[in-house]
C-alpha positions, 0 to 999 in steps of 0.5 A: 807807087802801087797798084790797087783794083777799085771795088766800088764808089763810095760817098764824097767821091772816093774810090774804094779798094783794098791793099794785100793786107785787106786794108781800106784804101780810098782813091782820088780816082777809078772806076769799079774793076778798074786797076790804078797806079796811085801814090799814098797821100795820108794814112790812118790806122783803119783807112789810107788815102791815095792819089790816083796817077794813072788808069792802067786797066780801064773799065768798059763803063768809062767813057771820054770826057770832052773837057781838058780839065778832066779828071784833075778838075773837081767840077766833075769827079764822075765825068769818066763814068757812063751816065746810066752807071753814074745813076747806078752808083749814086742809088747804092751809095745812098742805100749803103749810107742808110744801111751803115750809118742810119742802120735801116736794114729794111730799106723801101725800095725807091727811084733814082730820077735822071737829069733831063740835061747832063751837061750845061745844066748848072745856073751857077758857077764859081770860077777861081781867079789865078795867074794865067801867063801874063794874064789873069784867068779863071779856073776851077780848083783841082780834086782834093786841092787848092791848084787851079786847072783851066776849064776853057771847055767846061760844060757844066754851066749854062751855055752862055757862062764860057763866052762870059768867062773868056771876056771877063778874062781879056777886060780884067787882064787889060785893066792889070787886075791881079788874082788872089793867091790863097797861100800867100795872101797876096792879090786881089781878085778871088772868084768870078761867079756867074748866075744864070736863068732859062731866059739867057740873063746873066748876073756876074760877080767880081768877088775881091779880098779888099773892098776898095775896086778902083777900076770897077767903073771902067770895067763896068762900061767894057762889060756892058758893051761887050756883053749885053747878056750880062744884065747886072754886075756886082762887086762882093767884098769877101775877106774870108778864104773858107766860103765864096758867096759872102760878105757885102756887096754892091751893085755896079749896074742892072738890078743885081737879082736873077729871076727864076720861075719854079711852077707858078711861083717866081723867084728874085734872088739876091747875088749872094743867096742860095738857089738850087743850081739844076732848075730843070731836076728841081721841078721834078723834086717840087712835084715829088714833094707835093705829092707826098705832103698831100697838102690840105687848105686846112693844114699848117706847113713849117718850112725850116731852112727856107732860104728865099722861100722855094718850097714856102711859095711853091706850096703856100696856096695849097696850105692854111699857113706857112711859117718859113724859118730862115737864119741868114738875114738877106735870104729872110729879107728876100723871102719877104719880097718874093711873098710880095712878088708872089701875092702870098698872105698866108706866109710868116717869114721868121728870121731866126737860127733853126735851133733857136726857133725849135727850142722856143716854138709851141706851135704845132704844124701838120707838115714840116719840110726841111733842107739843111746844109751838107751838115745836116741838122744833127740831134736838134732835129729831135726838137721838131718832134715838138710840133707834132707833125703828121709828116716830115720831109727832110731834102738833102744833098748828103746821103750820110748825114741824112741817113744820122738824121733819119736814125735820130727821127726814127728813135723819136717816133717817126718811121721812114715811109719813102726815099727818092733820089734826084741827079741834081748834079750829073757827072759829079758823085753828088745827089739829092735825096728826099726822105718822107717820115710819118708819125707813128 
């Protein structure tokens, strides 16, 4: 056990400190200026990782987080920091990553847009099944761990989620459903995922290790009776332990989709497809992207990693032609369905890996938007240059990979025009960043 003084907050949710010899120490918790006690987890030659056990001297910026799972729960790692300071540190982290990783030493100043809601803002929650005494429970993983903590009073998900989660615990326990244990590889039920919209509709997904679920019809009858707000129940079979929303599924009742509106666009989201978790901030992000894209009805638009078509549909009527590229088949099919719902006739949906598309593409596009996974696109981003776009909009939930990819673009003749950060995930270290590039 050793004491450290936290210097700053950094990417990936760590608190930065140094030991008595100046060696970098990354702590699991602690606010700038605080003195904490910690135990060593692992170490390298240049950096050591320590688990914070106790805050010895707290910061005046620390707030009381109501959830009893905090600070162990991984759902809100910055839940103890005043919200205004969360915004300040997120902006600093973006700036630091662009300077340190991207080598952008003259960075344009940018706004950090707050979330209109700082609790009950998430439209999707992924709860982990675990043994809760003699019953089944649904919690969340501890930070940097596979252990599960209780989330009885969690305030991240939409307000109706708590009641639904508790009712599922009661119903499934009565039917003797056993939780899956990742360590022993025994058990059955892995996750309860709830997806909601602003109308109060909820789609519940039960994710299991094995395909056979004999009790599901009886369970569904009780869910229907006790939870009228659950408009659909879906059974997902997922044998993999490294991802939650993946695998074949069966709709037990209802349509199995959640419907949400952004601007004039209507989106029907399949149960296992990606959709932004904070639609309140997403609306602000779309307005900013529209401003920076400056669409023209004479221009063509390329949307990479398009998912179910969030950007493609929102901007489709503003462009002459839209090509939307998505590698996951179910999302690409949903995109075509959503195009019909929104009466979009100028959209070409391409179900293809982004790299494969960029290598084969010979078409020119005036504007390009990309919203890749956290890993970013890497050096493949240089292939976008073949399309000769006048402007590129890169949206990322990972400032580190965005900074790296921005340097690749800069080296290929695109200048960084503007940045704006959006607080898509209050009480966490995560931040959404939009980077705007012009072809030189």
